[in-house]
Every structure is written in C-alpha cells, then in structure tokens.
N, C-alpha and C positions, 0 to 999 in steps of 0.2 A: 186558316191551317189546313193540317191534313183534314181528310171528310171527315166532316162534323154531319154525325148520322143521329145525334141525340134529340131531334126537334118532333114533336107529334103532331101525329095527324097525317090524313092523307093527303094523296095529292091528286092532282089531275094527269092523263097522260096518258099513252098507248102501253099496250100490254099489261098484263097481270099487275096490281099495283099490292106493294109491300109496305104496313103502315107497322111505324116506329114510335115510341115514347122517349120520354126524355134521358133514358138510359139505354139507350139503342137497342131494348131489345124488342123481339119480332112479336106482333099482336096475328100476323095472319104469315102462315108458309106460302111461300109462291104456289101456284099450279106445279105438278109436277113432282112434286114430293123431295125426298131424299134423292132420290136417283138423277132429277135434274140440276138439283143443286150440287151434287159434284161434277155431274155434266159441265155446268157452269165453273167451276174453279179449274174444270181442265182446261178449257180456253183461258180461261182469264191472266192462269199462270203463264199462259203461251205468249198472251200478249205483253205480258210484265218481263219476261223473258228478254223476248225482242226488242223491249226497251231499253232495259239493260244493258244487253251487250252492246247495244250499238256504241255504248265507251268503252269497253274493253277490249273489241273486237279492233276498236282504229287504229288503237296504239300500236299495233305492229303494221299499219299499212301507212304509217306516215312516209316511210322512205318511199315507196311506191307511189304515191301520192305527189311528194315530192318532185322524182325521176318524168312522171306522168304529164303535169299541169306545171314544170317549172315554177313550183311551189317555193316560197321564202321561208325560212327561218319562223316567223313572225307569223304567215299567214297558215302554216303547219300548227302554231300556238292557237290560233281562232278556231280550226276546223275541231279541237279538241275545247276549248275553253267559251267558245261559241256557243256549245251547245248546250253544255251544263251551266254557262250564264241564262241563259234564256228560257231552262228548265227552272229553275229557281224562281226570277224572276214571279212566273205565272203561276208556279205549284198553289201557292193558296188561292189566287182568285179561281182557276182551276176545281179545285175543293170547294169553294161556294156556287161556283156555276152549275156543279152536279146537285146541288142541295137544293138549287132553284130552280133549275131547268129539267130535271131528271138525270138521275146516273146514268142509267141507260145510253138516254142521248148524247150526254158527253162525253161518255165513253166511246160509242159510236162514230162520233164526229171528231174527236181526237184521234184513236185510229186511222180512219180512213186517212186525214192530213197529217199522218205521219209517214203512213205508207206512202202517199203523193211525195211528200216531202224524198223519202227513199229514194223513190224514179228519179227526184231533179239533183238527186248527188250522185247517183250512178250515171246519170247524162251529162252533169257538167264539163264542160269543156275548158273550165279555165279557175284557176282559185279563185277567184270572187264570186263566181255561179255558189262552188262547195258551199262554201262560207255562209254564202245569206241560205242554202238549203239546208246547211246543218241548225242555224237558227230557230228555219222554220219549224226542223224536229223537235230543237228541244220546247216551242213554243206547244206543239201537238203531243209530245210528251206530258208536259205539264196537264193536259186537257184529258190524257186518256189514264197516266198511274193513278192519279187519287181515287179515279170510280174503280180501279181494282179492289182497295180494301174495302170503298165504302160498300159497293157490292155484294164481297164478301160478309160484312158485317151484318149487314138487314137479310142477305139471304138465310146464314148459318143459324139453330138456335145458339145459344149461350155453352152449352154442353159439346155442340161440335165446332164453335168457331177458334179456337186453343186449338183443334189440330188442322182445320183450313190454313192457320195463320202459320202454322208449324211449316207447313209441306210450300207454302207459296217462300220463307223463307229460306227454304231448302234450294230455291228454282234462285233466287237470289244467289247464293253460293256457287248453283252451278253455272250462271252465268259469268261470273267471275274466271273459275275455272276455264269453261271451255272457250270463250270470248276469243283468245289469245290464238288459242289452237286453232278455230274454225276461221281467224282470219287467215292464220298461215297458210292453211290447205288451201282457203279459197284465190287467196294469191297464187297458191304453188302450180294448182291446175289451170290457172290463165285460161279460163272460160271464155271461148269464142276470141282468147285475144285480148281480154277486156279488161285483165292484170287486176288491177285493184276494186275496179267495177264492181265487183259481185258482191263484196263484203254492205253495200249499200241496198243492191239491187235483189240480194235474198231476204230482205226483209215485207217485198211485195206479195209473193204466194203467202204469206204469213197473216201479215194484215188484211189480205182479202178476205182469208176465211175467218181470222175473227170478228170481223165485222157484219158477217153471214154469219154465222152464230149464235152473235150477240143481239143482232136481231128479231132469233128466231127463238132463244132460247132466257135471254136475262129478262128476270120479274124489273118493272118500272120502280122507282122508289125516289123519295125527295122530301125534302123537308116544308111544310109550311110554311114556318114561321123564319123561313132563313133571312137572313140580315141583309142588307143592302151593298152593293159590292165598291169596295173603297177603290174606286177607278183614282184618284187623285193619291193615294199612297202607292201603288203598283208603279204609274208613272214617276213618282219621286224617285223610289227607290231603284227603279230602272234605270231612270237618268244620272242616278247616283254611284251605280255600279257601274253604267258604262264608264262617266266621265274619271273612276279610279279605276279601272282594268285597261282601256285603251291606252294609255301610255306606258303603262307594265309591259305591253305585249309589243307596242310598237316604237318605243324607246332608244332601243338597241339602232334597230333599222333607220330610226330621223336623227340618230347621232344626241339625240336626249336636248332637243332647243324647250329654250326657256318656257316657249307656252305649253308643253306637257308638264313643266311643274303644277303652272296655274291650273292646269284643267285639272291634275289630280287632287289638287287643294280646293277647286270647285266640286268634285267629287265629295269629296268629305263634308264641306259646307251642306250639300244637298242632303246627303244620309243624315245629316244630325238636322237640318231643316224636318228631314222626314220623321224622327224623330218627335220632334217638338206637336208637329201634324197629329201624328198618332196618339199623343198622348191627349191633346184637345178637345179629338174625335171622340176619343176614349167617355173623356169629361162629360160630353155633350148626349151618353147614352148609347151611340150610334156605333154597331159594329168595327172593331178598328181592323186592319191588316196585320198586326203584331200586339198583343195585350202590353202595356209597358210596364203595367203592375207588376209582371213577371220577372222585373229587372231589380226589383228591389228584395228579393230572395237572392242573394250570394253564392246559394249552392249551384241556383241556373245559371247566373251570370257566369259565374266561372268556368260552368260544363258547356255554356254556348261557346265559350274562347277555347275551350279545349276544342271544342268540333270543330271548331273553323282552323284550327291551326293541324289537328290530327289530318282530316281530309286534305287540308293544303299541303301537309308534306308527303300523303298517302295515293295518289293518283300520281304528280309527276314522277314520281320514281318509274313508273313505268312506261312512259313517254320518255324520259333523259334515256332508261336502260335500253328502253327497243332502237333508240338512234342509234346511242352508243353500239350495241353490236350488229345491227346492219350496215350503218355508214362507218364505223369506226374497224369493226372486225370482218366485215365484208359477209355476216352471216345472212340465211334466204332468209324471208318473211316466214316459213315454213319451222325452221328452225329456230328462229328469235321464238318462237309460241308454245315449242318444246321444251326451249332453255327456261321460260317463266312458270311451265307447268309447276313443281316443286311449291314456288310460292301458293298458287292455290291451293294445291293440295295440301299443304301445311296451316292456308287458311281454313279449310273445313275440317280436318284433325281438331285444330285451336276451339273452332267453334261449338265443336260434339262436346269436347271436353269441359267448356266453361258453360255450356249448359246445366251440364250436371254441376258443376263445380262453385257458381259463381252466388247463387243462397246464400250459400255456405260463408265463401269468400266475404262477398260485400265488395267495399272498392276493393278491397285487396287484390280482387281478380285483377283489375283495371292499372296496380301497380306490380304486377306479376304479367300481366301481359304485353305492358311495354317495356320494361323490361329486358325479356325475350325478342320484341321487335328492334330495340334499339340495338341488341348482341346480334342479331342477326344482319341487320343493314350495316354495323361496323364491318360485320365477315363478311359480306361481299365486297365493301371498299378494299379490305385485306386483300381478297383475293385476287381482286384487280392493280390491287400495287406488287403482288409478287408476282403476280401469269403475267400482268402487261399483258404485250402483244400477240403471247402465244396462249392468252384463254381460251379454254373449252368450257362447254355444259357441263362435263363431271365436275371441273371446278369449282363451282358457283353455286351446285345442287344441294348440300348440308347450308351453307348458308340461307341461300333463298328458301329453303325447308324449314328452317327457324325465325326467320322472319315472318312466313306467312301463320306458322304456327300463335309467334306472337300477334300477328295483327287478328285472326279469327279468336284469338283468347280476348280480345280487347274490347273487338266491335261489337261482339253479340250481346253482353250486359251493358253497354256503354250508355246509350239511351233510358234503358232501364232505372239505372244507378242515378242518372241525372235528373229524373224526374221522379226517384222516390217521395221526398219530402214536399213535393208540390199537390197542393189542395184540389183533390178530385175536378172539381171543378173546371178547374184551369189547366187539365191534362190534356182538353183536345188542343188546344192553342198552343202550349208550349211544345206538346210534339213536334207539331206542325213549323213551328218555329228553327227548332232544331232539325229536322226534316232539309230543311230550306237552308238555314246555314250549313249543311254537308255540302249542298251544290256550290253555296257560295263560294265557300273553301279550297273547293275544289277549282272554279275557275282562277280566283286569287292566285293560287300554289300552282297553278299550270303557268301564272302569266310572268309571278315571281321567280324561282324556280327555273321555269324552260329559259327566262332573261339572263339568267346566274349562269346555265349553264351553257347556253348560247355564245354570251359573252368571254367564258375562260376560251372555250374553244380557240377565241383570236386572243385573247392575251396570253396563252400558254405557248404559241404556234413557235415564238423565237426560241424560246426555252428545246421545244423539240427538234429544229432544224439542229440548232448549236450541236445537241449530241448527237447528229446525222455525219456534221461537218468533218471528221477524222477519219472516218469510213469512208468517206465520199472521195476524201481528197486522194487517200489510199487506194481505193479503185480507180479511177480517173490517172493516177500514176501509171496503173497496171495498162490501162491506153495508151503510155505515152504521151498524157496531157498534162503538163506542169505551169510552174510559173503562173504567169499571168494569165495564160488562155484558162487554165485549172481555175483560177480565183473568180474569172468574170462567169465561170459554169455556176462554182458554188454559191453567187451572190444572185446570178439570177433563181437558183434554185431557192435561194432564202428568200427574195423578195416575192416572187410565183406563191410559195409554198403561206407567207403573212397575208398577202392580196385574200387568198381563196380562205382561208380560214377569219380572217376577219368580213367578208364577205358577208352580208343578210338574204342573198341569195345565192344558193350552193351550186345552184346550176349554172351560174354566169362563169365566164372564162374572163378572168383578170386580162388588163394590158399587158401586165408585166409576167402573164406566162406565153407568150405570144413573140417571136415564135419559139419553137424548140430546137435542140441542139441538132444540127443539121445531121451530125455523123450518128448511125444508127447504135452501138454499141456505148455510144454517150447517151444516147436519149433511155437505154435500158438502165443503166447503173441509175441515172438521176428519179425515173421513175420507180426504180425499187426504194431508193434512198426516200423520195415524196410517200411510198405507201408507208412506208416503217414510223416516218413524221407523225402520219396521218393516225396511226395507230395507235403511238403514245401521247399524241394531244389530246384524243380521246380519251384515252385512259387516266389522264391526269385531270381532266376535267370533269370524269363523271367519280372521280375518288372524292373530289372534292366535294360536287353537289351532295354524294349521297353523307358524307362531312356534315353538311348541313341539314339534312334530313334528318340525320340523327340528333343533332341540335334541337330542333326541335319538336322531336319526340320528346327527349328528356323533356324539354318546357313541359308537354303535353300530362308527363309523370309528376312536374310537380304543382300543376294543375289540377290532380287528383287529388292530392289532400285537403281542397277546400269545398271535394264533397261532399253529402251526410253520409255517418257513419252508418250504414242500415246495411243489416243481412238478414238470414235465416227465416224465418216465421215472418217480420215486417216484411223483408223483401215481397215473399211469395203471396202475400195479403195484397199489398199493393198491386202485383202482375192481374193478380183474379180481379180484382176491382177494376182497376185499368182498361181492362179490354173492353168493361161495356161503358165507356167514356172518351176514349182514347185509341189512335190506330198508330203504333210505335214502327215507323216508317224505316 
C-alpha cells in the first residue's frame, strides 16, 4: 500500500539513519534538526509537484501532440491512460521497495528514472515512442511518489507532521491549478520551435535538482521487517488491467473485433484470479498486495467503488473538454489552459471550505460536494448547448467554477470518511488500496469516456452536416451552381465530413476528400460549411459526454449512503490516530 513506516528497528544504508517504532514515531531525529527537515520538505514537494502536474499539464497538449506526431485518438488516450495505469500497478510495490531497500535510495532511483523518461517523452519521434516513455514515467513515479509521504512521516515529529502534510496537500492542489496553464504557456511560447515537447522537458532541471538535493539532505530510513514483495500479485493485476483497458482504448480504432471482447473477458478472469491468489497468500501469513479482509467491510467496499467511479469520471473531463476547445472550437493551448482555470480555482476554494466543515458534516459533506459537482457539470453541458459554435470562455466560467467547488469540497474528506471505521491496524493497507484505485479509475475512465466521446464524433457527423445542407445549397446557388452540380458538391461535402469524423486518425485525409472542388469560391463555401459542421459535431458530442459524467457522479452520490455515519469528535480522533498508521494520498 502507501508507505508503511510503522515497522520497528534501524536499517543499514548510507546517510543518517532514522528509526521508527510500530506507530511510525521517530526515535532519532535526523541530523540537521528542524531547518534540515523543512529543507527536505521543500524539495520533496517540488518532486511531488513535478509528478502530479505531469497528468494535468498533458491534457492541454493532446491536440499539439496529435498534430506533431500524426497520432490517432487511441494513441492520445494511451498517452494519458498509460501513465496512470503504470503508476497504479507499481504504486504498492514502490512503497514496499522503499521499506525494504531504503526510502531515500528508492526516491532517488525513481526521480532519476522519471527525469530520463521525461527526456525520452520530449525527444519522441512518433506516437509509439511517446506512449512507451509515458509508461516508463508512470512506473518511475510509482517508485518516487510513495517515498515522499514516507520520508515526511519519519522525518517530522508528530506535532509537526500535520503541518507538513497540509503543505504537501496544498502542492497537490497547486499542481491541478497550474498544470493546464503552464502547459498552455509552454506550447504557446513554442520554445526553439519544439511546440509540445517542453511540456515534458521542463521536468529535467527539476528532476536533476531533486536528485542532487535528495542525495545530500534526505535521511535514510527503512523497515527492517518489511514483508516480501508480492511480485506474482503485481504481475496478475498488471496483466488483468492491461487485458481490460486495451480493448476499451483500441476497440473503436480496430472496429471492435471479437477477439477484443475475449481479451476483456480474460482481463476480468485474471483480476478474479488475482483476488483468489491474494486471499491464499494472506491466509499463509505472507504480506499480500491487497488485504482481502478489507472487502468484508461494506463501507470500505462501497468507498472503493465510489473512488473508482469518481476518478473515472473526473480526469476524462479535462481530456474531452480540452479536445473540444482546441479541435472543435479552434482554441489555442494557452486559451484552453486559461478556460479551465475556474475549475481549478473552485477546487482550491472548495477544498479549503471542506477542511473546516467536513468534520462537522461527516458524509453529508460528500453529498453536498457531489450535488454541487453535478450541478456544475450540467451547467457546462447547458452552456455548450446554448452557445454551441459561438461558445467563449466567459460562457463557461461560472459552471466550471461551480464544478470545481463541488470537486474540491468532495475530494478533500473523501478518503478520510471511507477509512473512518476501518480498524487502525488496517488503515495503511486500506489507504494504499484506495490510492491505487484512484489511478486505476482514472485509466479506465479515460479509456471508456474517451472511446465514448470519440465514437460520438463519428455517429453525430451526418446530423451535423444535415444542418448545414440548406445554407450550403443557398450559397452554391448564389455562385450559380444549382441542380445536379450543386448536389454533387453537397454529397461530396457530407461524405468527406463523415469519413473524417469517423476516422481513427484525425490527421489522415480520406479518399472521399480528394479532390477538392476546382472553383475557388466553391472551395471557400464548402470549407466554411465544414468548419461549422465540425463545431456542431464537437458540441453535440461533448454535451452527451458531460451528461454521462454527471450520471456517473450521481452514481457516486448514491454510493455515499453506504459509507459510515461519522462526524465531529469521532472523525477528528480518527484523523489524529491515523497520522501514525497511515498516509492518506
């Protein structure tokens, strides 16, 4: 799970050693005292920011990546889903490796690997290379990220630990806020003519600095009784998720052949086998990847499903909305980053308010937050419906702000409320399972909602062109093109648009689009009609996708009722006790 720093005893290794007892309390303060601790926190949060922003920053770069690498829609989905999927499957093992081999050592290894993978992303010459590099990035992040929490846990005394984690939580929110904007700025600047590549290359100086400072200042710590790594479990869950996610991403591109359904079924079977294996491993007294006994707790099982659905609906929003703004409405990457800022701003405000109110409200905080989130999501869909092809940033400012408020108000107490009735001895394992579920949910959500959105672009194409036919016919008549000649132009326009919208590679030119009309004025009116139809097609598709996301959030609202009713002093006491047994990611 997430870093288990509750194992006693010192461990060998380079650097100043920190010993921890069963409650993860520090027995020996690292050399350098308070000043060194805050310095360590400074570059740990910088490294965490680098890893976290690498998800949100890429959402505004997808259109530039498509154009630069001639990438198809499925490949763009893999750029996002591959990273979160790789991060999820190795997250638990990354934590255990830190326990066994030293958190400082694994942090440095993960950060260095993440930096090298970022270089490979920035230098990628084709979509396949970029996807492979993103998978490596995700694996490296899974080594690095758990150590951030573990090092803070063993470096700071209990009275300072809450402050340190609070600062780190602020960094997480800042990454969500600044990611799209930073990505837009970097692409807009077009440094050295590299367009989207600096989005990844910006990690290199940050990563190198983090490696140097970590080697100098982080105290080494480990757990001397760390359990053996569950490599079989890692392989089973990786295979099961890969077999499940691959058909979801590639299905539209391959035309949904029968073998993809077989593959998805095999993925479900492998995941079921993973569950049986973990139960047997736990029954033999060996450390499992997931403690199966947790699933006997109805609140935890419902909470796990809630996490999967919630994050499965959340992250794809930025992929879909970014593609809509850039490909559908012609926004620049920078304008797209600015357009989604209200969501991030609302998230920060909602999170701050939730910190103060959630202990008193208990699970009602989630019900309020999700209701506001649903209202904001529906508000964005309504704005797209009303303004359609004339949509501007100001039209979606308020609904995006409301959606962000709901998200922030929900996400801040979410994990704590799910864990509130989990026995303290199981809190670390449960927390890690939920954190892994966040990443898995994001990966599956990108696959499912991405396929849904891109599929709608093809299925809505004929309706979009039908709306343009009367106007196009009139414009052609004004150019003295009537009868069969005009109908031929209209038929070619509709056929070309349909084939483009249904294509899995948006950069390819279908045969039906060649040749263009020879007469320049005719080409101009056809091009104008195509642009209007494109805007309409994207608007209709994004509306339906937003409605589906609202339905998923409504499902989360129903699942909240299965969570324990806990609030006030009971929730505060749980938070205080759990600081010494678990790290809530």
